[in-house]
C-alpha positions in Angstrom: 0.0 0.0 0.0 1.3 3.4 -0.9 0.9 6.6 1.1 -2.0 7.9 -1.1 -4.0 4.7 -0.6 -3.3 4.8 3.2 -4.4 8.5 3.4 -7.6 7.7 1.5 -8.4 4.8 3.9 -7.8 7.1 6.9 -10.3 9.6 5.4 -12.8 6.9 4.7 -12.6 5.4 8.2 -13.0 8.9 9.7 -16.0 9.4 7.5 -17.4 6.0 8.6 -17.0 7.0 12.3 -18.9 10.2 11.7 -21.7 8.6 9.7 -25.2 8.2 11.1 -25.1 4.5 10.4 -22.0 3.9 12.5 -23.4 6.0 15.3 -26.6 3.9 15.2 -24.6 0.6 15.2 -22.5 1.9 18.1 -25.6 2.8 20.1 -27.1 -0.7 19.5 -23.8 -2.5 20.3 -23.3 -0.6 23.5 -26.9 -1.4 24.6 -26.4 -5.1 23.9 -23.1 -5.1 25.8 -24.9 -3.6 28.8 -27.6 -6.2 28.5 -25.0 -9.0 28.4 -23.3 -7.5 31.5 -26.6 -7.3 33.3 -27.3 -11.0 32.5 -24.0 -11.8 34.2 -25.0 -10.1 37.4 -28.7 -11.1 37.4 -28.4 -14.8 37.1 -26.7 -16.6 40.0 -27.5 -20.0 38.4 -25.7 -19.2 35.1 -23.6 -22.0 33.8 -19.9 -21.5 33.0 -20.7 -21.8 29.3 -23.4 -19.1 29.5 -21.1 -16.9 31.5 -18.2 -17.3 29.0 -20.7 -16.5 26.1 -21.7 -13.3 27.8 -18.1 -12.3 28.5 -17.2 -13.1 24.9 -20.1 -11.0 23.6 -19.0 -8.0 25.7 -15.3 -8.4 24.5 -16.4 -8.8 20.9 -18.5 -5.7 21.1 -15.7 -3.7 22.6 -13.2 -4.8 20.0 -15.7 -4.0 17.2 -16.4 -0.6 18.6 -12.7 0.2 18.8 -11.9 -1.2 15.3 -12.1 2.0 13.3 -9.9 3.9 15.7 -7.4 1.1 15.9 -7.2 0.9 12.1 -6.8 4.6 11.7 -4.0 4.6 14.3 -2.3 1.7 12.4 -2.6 3.5 9.1 -1.3 6.8 10.5 1.7 4.9 12.0 2.4 3.4 8.6 2.1 6.8 7.0 4.6 8.3 9.5 7.0 5.4 8.8 6.7 5.8 5.0 7.4 9.5 5.4 10.4 8.9 7.7 11.7 6.3 5.3 11.3 8.6 2.3 13.0 11.4 4.2 15.9 9.2 5.2 16.4 7.9 1.6 16.3 11.4 0.1 18.9 12.7 2.5 21.4 10.1 1.4 
């Protein structure tokens, strides 16, 4: 991937984060994570399998919610590395 493609992806991901669709999905996912957390606390007879399922649902939701920010950070780091590499090569 070149720097132009990475920059375009950063812009697209930032637009995604600001879109009404992503905001709606975020609201729904947070609500479902709270529901899963409440299930953990409300059911003293929950089996270990059910408990692990709820914990997994919460962890998956958190990871998905953080995915655009994590990818933006990764791309911005790659862009900085590309710029530093280009600068170092041009100064030789």
